[in-house]
C-alpha positions in Angstrom: 0.0 0.0 0.0 1.3 3.5 -0.9 1.0 6.0 1.9 0.3 9.7 1.6 2.2 11.4 4.4 2.3 14.9 5.7 5.1 15.9 8.0 3.9 17.3 11.3 6.4 19.6 13.0 4.1 19.9 16.0 4.1 16.2 16.7 7.9 16.0 16.3 8.4 18.8 18.7 6.1 17.1 21.3 8.3 14.0 21.0 11.5 16.0 21.3 10.2 17.9 24.3 9.1 14.7 26.0 12.6 13.3 25.5 14.3 16.6 26.5 12.4 16.5 29.8 12.8 12.8 30.4 16.6 12.6 30.0 17.5 14.9 32.9 14.8 13.3 35.0 16.1 9.8 34.4 19.6 11.0 35.2 18.5 12.5 38.5 16.4 9.5 39.3 19.5 7.2 38.8 21.9 9.7 40.5 19.9 11.4 43.3 23.2 12.1 45.0 23.6 14.9 42.5 20.9 16.7 44.4 21.3 15.3 47.9 24.7 16.2 49.4 24.8 13.6 52.1 27.4 10.8 52.1 25.1 8.4 53.9 22.5 8.7 51.2 24.7 6.8 48.8 23.5 3.6 50.4 19.9 4.4 49.3 20.6 6.0 45.9 19.0 3.1 44.1 15.6 3.6 45.8 14.3 6.5 43.7 14.9 4.6 40.5 13.2 1.5 42.0 10.2 3.6 43.0 10.1 5.1 39.5 10.1 1.7 37.8 7.4 0.4 40.1 5.3 3.5 39.5 5.6 3.0 35.7 4.7 -0.6 36.1 1.5 0.2 38.1 0.4 2.8 35.6 1.1 0.5 32.7 -0.7 -2.4 34.4 -3.7 -0.2 35.0 -3.7 0.9 31.3 -3.4 -2.7 30.1 -6.2 -4.1 32.3 -8.5 -1.2 31.6 -8.0 -1.6 27.8 -9.2 -5.1 28.3 -12.2 -4.1 30.4 -12.9 -0.7 31.9 -14.4 -2.6 34.8 -11.5 -4.9 35.3 -11.2 -5.1 39.1 -11.6 -7.4 42.1 -9.2 -10.2 43.0 -7.5 -10.5 39.6 -6.8 -6.8 39.6 -5.3 -6.8 43.1 -3.3 -10.0 42.6 -1.8 -8.6 39.4 -0.6 -5.5 41.1 0.8 -7.3 44.1 2.7 -9.8 41.9 4.1 -7.1 39.6 5.3 -4.9 42.5 6.9 -7.9 44.2 8.8 -9.0 41.1 10.2 -5.6 40.5 11.0 -5.0 44.2 12.9 -8.3 44.4 15.0 -7.3 41.3 16.4 -4.4 43.4 18.4 -6.8 45.6 21.5 -8.2 43.9 21.2 -11.2 46.3 18.0 -12.1 44.6 19.5 -12.1 41.0 19.5 -15.9 41.0 15.7 -15.6 40.3 16.5 -14.2 36.8 19.9 -15.9 36.3 18.8 -19.5 35.6 17.7 -21.5 32.6 14.0 -21.4 33.6 13.9 -17.6 33.9 15.8 -17.3 30.6 13.3 -19.6 29.0 10.3 -17.7 30.3 11.8 -14.4 29.0 12.4 -15.8 25.5 9.0 -17.4 25.5 7.3 -14.1 26.2 9.1 -12.5 23.3 8.5 -15.5 20.9 4.8 -15.7 21.8 4.5 -12.0 21.2 6.1 -12.3 17.8 3.9 -15.2 17.0 0.8 -13.2 17.9 2.1 -10.3 15.8 2.6 -12.6 12.9 -0.9 -14.1 13.2 -2.3 -10.6 14.0 -4.3 -12.2 16.9 -3.8 -12.2 20.6 -4.1 -15.6 22.3 -6.7 -16.0 25.1 -7.5 -12.3 25.0 -10.9 -12.6 26.6 -10.2 -14.9 29.6 -9.5 -12.6 32.7 -7.3 -15.2 34.4 -5.0 -15.5 31.4 -5.2 -11.8 30.6 -4.0 -11.1 34.1 -1.1 -13.6 33.7 -0.2 -12.0 30.4 -0.1 -8.6 32.0 2.1 -9.9 34.9 4.6 -11.3 32.4 4.5 -8.6 29.8 4.7 -5.7 32.2 6.0 -6.9 35.6 8.5 -9.5 34.4 9.8 -7.4 31.5 10.1 -4.2 33.5 12.0 -5.9 36.3 14.9 -6.1 33.9 15.2 -2.3 33.9 16.2 -2.6 37.6 18.5 -5.6 36.9 20.3 -3.6 34.2 21.0 -0.8 36.7 22.6 -3.4 39.0 25.4 -4.0 36.5 28.8 -2.4 37.3 28.2 0.3 34.7 24.4 0.1 35.3 23.6 3.8 35.3 25.4 4.3 32.0 23.8 1.2 30.5 20.2 2.3 31.4 20.9 5.7 29.8 22.5 4.0 26.8 19.4 1.8 26.4 17.0 4.7 26.7 18.9 7.0 24.3 19.3 4.2 21.7 15.6 3.5 21.7 14.8 7.2 21.5 17.2 7.7 18.6 15.4 4.9 16.8 12.0 6.3 17.6 12.7 9.9 16.5 14.5 8.7 13.3 11.7 6.4 12.4 9.1 9.1 12.9 11.1 11.8 11.2 12.0 9.8 8.0 8.6 8.0 8.0 6.6 11.2 8.1 8.8 12.9 5.5 9.6 10.1 3.1 7.4 7.1 4.1 5.4 5.8 1.2 5.2 2.0 1.8 3.0 0.7 4.7 5.0 -1.4 7.2 2.0 -3.3 8.6 -1.7 -3.0 8.5 -1.7 -3.3 12.3 -0.4 0.2 12.4 -1.1 2.0 9.1 0.8 5.1 10.0 4.1 3.3 10.2 6.2 3.0 7.0 8.9 0.7 5.8 11.2 3.7 5.1 10.7 4.9 8.7 11.4 1.4 10.1 14.7 1.2 8.1 15.7 4.7 9.4 14.9 3.7 12.9 17.0 0.5 12.6 20.0 2.3 11.2 19.7 5.0 13.9 19.7 2.3 16.6 22.8 0.7 15.2 24.7 4.0 14.9 23.6 5.2 18.4 24.5 1.8 20.0 27.9 1.7 18.2 28.8 5.1 19.5 27.5 4.8 23.1 27.9 1.2 24.1 31.5 0.8 22.8 32.4 3.8 25.0 31.1 2.1 28.2 33.4 -0.3 29.9 35.2 -2.5 27.4 32.3 -3.6 25.2 33.6 -4.6 21.7 32.3 -2.6 18.8 31.0 -5.7 17.1 28.7 -6.4 20.0 27.6 -2.8 20.1 26.5 -3.1 16.5 24.8 -6.4 17.1 22.9 -5.1 20.1 22.0 -2.0 18.2 20.5 -4.1 15.4 18.5 -6.1 18.0 17.2 -2.9 19.5 16.3 -1.6 16.0 14.3 -4.7 15.2 12.7 -5.8 18.5 12.1 -2.2 19.6 10.0 -1.4 16.6 8.4 -4.9 16.8 7.4 -4.1 20.4 5.8 -0.9 19.1 3.8 -2.9 16.6 2.8 -5.4 19.3 1.3 -2.7 21.5 -0.6 -1.5 18.4 -2.0 -5.1 18.1 -3.1 -5.0 21.7 -4.9 -1.7 21.2 -6.4 -2.9 18.0 -7.7 -6.1 19.6 -9.5 -4.2 22.4 -10.6 -1.4 20.1 -8.8 1.6 21.7 -6.8 4.4 20.1 -4.4 5.1 23.0 -3.6 3.0 26.1 -4.8 6.1 28.2 -4.8 9.9 28.0 -2.4 10.4 30.9 0.1 12.2 28.6 -1.8 14.9 26.7 -0.9 14.7 23.0 1.0 11.4 23.5 -1.6 8.9 24.9 -0.6 6.6 27.7 2.6 5.4 29.4 2.4 2.2 27.4 2.2 4.2 24.2 5.5 5.9 25.0 7.3 2.8 26.5 6.1 0.1 24.2 9.5 -0.1 22.4 11.2 -0.9 25.7 9.1 -3.7 27.1 10.0 -6.7 25.0 13.6 -5.4 24.6 14.4 -5.2 28.3 15.0 -8.9 29.0 16.9 -9.3 25.7 19.2 -6.4 26.4 19.8 -7.6 30.0 20.7 -11.1 29.0 22.9 -10.0 26.1 24.8 -7.6 28.4 25.0 -10.3 31.1 26.5 -12.9 28.7 29.0 -10.2 27.6 30.1 -9.9 31.2 28.6 -6.5 32.0 
């Protein structure tokens, strides 16, 4: 299908403003000692970031469950929140890392990604009407995947790696939008008609370039792996974006919520990160991060 596109400077500026505000906020969340001049606080500096990730998870879980059913409440609702909060909280403690560093956890993580890719390929969510299974999906898709953001920060160069991850995805997102709106003529997927093949290619290349520049400058990560991880981010990140579009299409909603005026919901802004987080974590772990 040939697309007719009209570049919107207003929408681009909104995205840039969001990123411009988010970057210093994330830096301060990860390094609160920059604001708090107290040597004893260094022992608790990871807490603001943990609270931030938990808050994001709660908001995203609310969006997900209310997309499924605006009256989604009761036991399933409370259990889902309790499990998600517990998973992310446990990830904060390095002593509990064995929960994620074993073949079963690795298999669960890969299964979440593969099942999501399969659903995207078939353009149909599995078991999307059963509340029990929807709740379980939400726990894995949001709670389990977001826990890896906390785990990445636990690496030796964790703060820099979280920032690298965020900046690489944002570079991909902005490039895909800019090129897609300016030159996109070929529809990428009917699931999200506004996305173009040209934009996807630009996003992929931007992720590879951004990763090559940033990751190879952190610690001693080889350039080859910086390029490979950038390529993975460029592919899975945009796939995650499409997957969230499939979720919204399945439940007949335009945005996951309206919490961010002009942007939609938290899931709409973070969809590229969700499926990527476990992949990025395990790749960095196997590299010896």
